[in-house]
N, C-alpha and C positions, 0 to 999 in steps of 0.2 A: 110532852114526860123523856127525860133524859135514859138514856134505858141504863144500864148494871157493863161496870166494864168485869171480859174473865179475862184474867191469865190462862190461853191452854198451854199447860209449859209440860213435853214431850223427852225421853231421852228415846235411845237408839233401843227400839224393842222393834215388832213386828209391826205390827199396827200402826209406827209412826210414818209407817210407806202411804199410810189410809189418808194424813190427817185430817189432810183433805173433808170427809167426809164429818168426823170431829164438832170442822170448826161448823157447818151446814149446822148442825145437830142442836149446835150450842145457840147461833142468829138466832136458830127455828124458833131455841125457849125467851127465846124475845136478849139473848148475850152481848153487847157488843162486843166481840171477843179480839182478843188482842196473843199472836201463836208467838212463845218464846220454847226454843229449841236450844238441847245441849250441842258442846257443841259435833260430834258425833254424830250426834240425830238433827244436825245442821245440814256435815255432806249429804247424807242419802237427798236431801231434797234440796242440791248445787247446784243444777242449771235450770230446777224451778223454785224456787223461792217467790222469786216474782210474778208466781204463780196463787201464791199464797196472799200476801201484799195484796195483788189486787181483792182476790175474797174478802181479809181483814178488813183492807183499805186503811192500816197501818203495816208498818214496816219489822217484817219477821227478828229478833233477838235471838242472838244466840251467844252473844261476849258483852263480856261490861263493857261499857263507855267511860272514856280516853277521862280523865278530869279536864274539867268545866267545859264538856260534854253537856247542854240539854235533857234532858229524859227523853226522848225518843215516842210515849206511853201514854198513854193516859195509866192514873192518879187505877186502879185495881180493887173493887168493890168483893171480888173472890176469887179462887185460884181453884188449878184441875190441872193434875202431874196427872197426866195419861197420855200414851200408859207409859207405866215410870217402872223401870227397869230394876231390878237385883243388885246390879252395882250401885246406883244413887239409889234405893233405900236401903244398900248399907252408909254411904258414904251418908245421905242426910238425917240419917239412922245415928252418927257420930257422930254429927256436928261439922263434916267439911263441907263449909260453902263454897269447893273448886272454882261450879263456871255458876254463872248467871241463874240455871237455872235454878239451882240448886241454894243459890244466894238468900235470890227471893222470894222460894220459901219458907228456908228457913230464918227466914228478919219478918215475914209477912203474917207468918202466923203466932210471930209477939210481937205485933207490931193492931191487931184485931182483926185479918181480915179470916173471912174462911177459911181455911184448908183442906179438899179434899184430896185425898190417891186414892187411883185403883194402876194397882202387877200386871206386868204381862211377865210369867217369866214362869221357864221351868220346873219339872220336883225333884229333880237333883239340883237346881241353883238353888229353891225355897229349900234343903233339905237342911242345905250348910246351915249351923247355931247361931252368923248371925243372926239370919233371917227377924226369926223369933226378938230377938233382943231388938234390932231394928222398929219391925212395929210394932212392941212395947213402950221402947223412948218416944216415938211422934204422937202414938196417942195416946202418954200422959202430957203430952206440948196441947194437946186439945186441936188436933191435925184427923177426919177423916179418915181413917184409909178402909179404900175397900175389896173385904179377903170376905172367902169363904162364901152358900148361898145368897150374899146379898151385895157382892161384887162379883172378884176372876179368880176359878183357882187355878192352882197351879196346874199347866196341862201336862205328857208327862213329854220327856225327848223325841222334841223334832218331829212331835203332834202338832206343832199349835196349830191357830186358824186364827193367826191374823188378821186378815177380812173380814173376819167377820165379832172384832173389837164389841161388846155395849157400850156405846158412847152413849147413850141411849140410858142405863142404867148410872151409870158415873153420872152424868148430869143431871140427871134425875132424883138421885140422891145430894146431890154438889145442892140441889135447889132447895131442897128440901133441912138442908144445913144451913144455908144463907137466912130460910125464914123462923128457921127455931132461936138461930142468933140474934134474928133482926125483933124479934116478939119479947 
């Protein structure tokens, strides 16, 4: 049986430092996992991108491909944006797809690909009025946005726990989301 392909997409938010944990969690759940990073997140892994590529068996992407280049990754069966930064949330909610990461999910959700997102940002960032509008816009498009008791609640400024990011909660919700769409 062929494994389902997951695009694990990460923004420049604290848990991205521990992206390998998210990959391992996804692989343990049966996903063939491909990593896509925003350009800022890719800088965090710059010296260790080969580690992620070796772990996944796929090239790590952070930039759009050039015209004429073939796709480096297999077609996604689902996409998980985790961690989703406040900046990327608001750009995505406004329809701005200026990075490969945002372009893939912006298009994917409208092509029938199940898309789940779990944020990671602080309460001060979350208090911005644009945040509620962006979340509503994503949910209206069919994105499963995991916040509150079913996902991640913004932490007090300077008091986050990026190492404790709940990758397993995000993946369990994604699995339910994909099963309900497949039924």
